[in-house]
C-alpha positions, 0 to 999 in steps of 0.5 A: 485552464481546467485540465493540466498535465505536469512533467518534471524535466532533467536539468541536463538534457530536458528529458523527463525525471522519475523519482528513485526511492532506493537512491532517494534521488530524481533520475533521468533514464536518458543521460543517467543524471541523478539529482537530490532535491537540493541539487534541483533547487540549486540549479534553478528548479521550480518546485511549486505548482506555478506555470512557467515556460521553458525558453530555448537554450542557445548553448549546452552550458545554459542547458545544463544549468537552468530549468528542470521542471515544466508543465504545459496546460491543455484542455480536452473535452470528454465524452458526455457518456464518460463524464467520470473520465478526464482527458489531458494532453501529454506535455512530451508528445502531445498525445491525449491521456485519459484517466478517471476522476481519482487519478493524480499521477499516471503515464502517457501510453504513447511515449511513457512520459510520467505525468502528474495531474496537478488539478487533482491535488488541489484544495482539500485533495492536497496531501499533507505529507508523503512517504516516498518509495524506498524500494524499486521495481527490481525489488518488487519483481524479486519479491513476486518471484519469491512468492511464486517460487515452488508453486507448481500449480501456477498457470503457465507463464505466470512469472513471465517477463511481460507480467513482471513489467506490469508491476507498478508503483502506486501512491495510495491515499490514506487517512492517518487518525489520531484517536482517544479511547476512554474505557470502563471495564467491569468483570468478576474475578474468581480465585479458588483455594483447596486444602485438606486434612485427615477427614475433609477436603476444603474449597474456598472461593473468593469473588472480586468485582474488577473495575478499571477505567482509563484513557488510551491515545493512538497516533497515526492509525492508517486507513486506506481512503480509496474504494479501489483498494482491498482494505484487508490487503492494505492493512496487511502491508503495515507497518509503515514508518511514519517518522520518515514522511516528508511534506508533500511535494508533487515531484515525488510522484514522478514515475509512479501512479497516484490516486486521490481519496474517495473516502472521507474520514467520517466514512472510515470512522467505524473501521478505525474504531473496530481496529483499535477496539481489541487492543483497548479491551486487552489493555483493560483486561490486564487487571484480571491477571491476578485471578484464576478465572474472569467472567461477566466481562463488560467493557465500554469504550468512548472514542474520539478523533479530532485529528486526521491527516491525509497522506500518500503511502507507497505500494508496488502492485500487480493485478492479474486476472485468471479464470474470471477472478482478479489476483492482487500482489502488493508490496510495501514500497518502504519496507518490502513487506508483501501480501498476495494471492496466487491462482491455481491452474486446473490443468496444472493441478490435474497434471500433478495429481496424475503424476502423484497418482502414478508414483503412488500406484507404482510404489504400491505395486512394488510393495505388493510384489515384495510382500507377496514374494516374501510369503 
């Protein structure tokens, strides 16, 4: 079958599971079951991407001690005019799920079932590792409300419950680069010494040729690999703690959206070198600290990267459209660091301008009356 959809099931009630990063467990919202990876493996859960069928249970005991993961395969034809879209069948309700060619995990809009699309994660598109969420949606909601707190010029209803519910956890594709930088640094250093006697002031200028060369090694330089993502915002969400990454397992995607990469490492090479060039130049220039003035700086760096690792990193996101422009709120799903841009309502701005103008006018009138009364 070409297009498959996969759903992870609770071993107790066979409802769908979602991964809860805050608890580091798989959670069932129907029976309130909570399971670690070890729990699921001990109870016969399949964690590989192979097919198998859920057989009918004869009693509750069997239901509570058997299969937890399952997916059904289905094919749905896509419209020729929408060749970049793909259609899947929800394993829970049978509704059609339509997504673009980069989506690897999504939700059924009819039953809310978290659905993973295994074919999108095969071969070269299978990540080597994943950094699981450590925060939950409530954390993201609170962070968004804190960002908006005190912003009087926001459009009315911008922090409504309806908008907060649209905050979504997304596993964003990244390439992690290991890079070596061989630099050669040349500059002129200058020290000026001044002294005097009873008759003259003396100035001595010493010039030095500064030459430094060295090699720097960088590990895990993260660059987002999706053309849908704003590069500057993704950079601003750093740092991520990569020592906590885990070997990729699709079960971590349950309950989240996920994208596969659209940029190859070669497409990101210039971005990678531009990010680390300032650090290399600062390190190379350390030799100039002994001089009062340094000029004529020339720093040449040769970069090489033999190791790039494909990983998925956790981000909470909310995209809001206002007055024809998109405004993005994003939160690092591991550390809770946030970035975002908020809209300004012209009506609210006019309202507050009017209030401030009136207050200022009244204060000015009072001061004029007081001063006029005194004189």
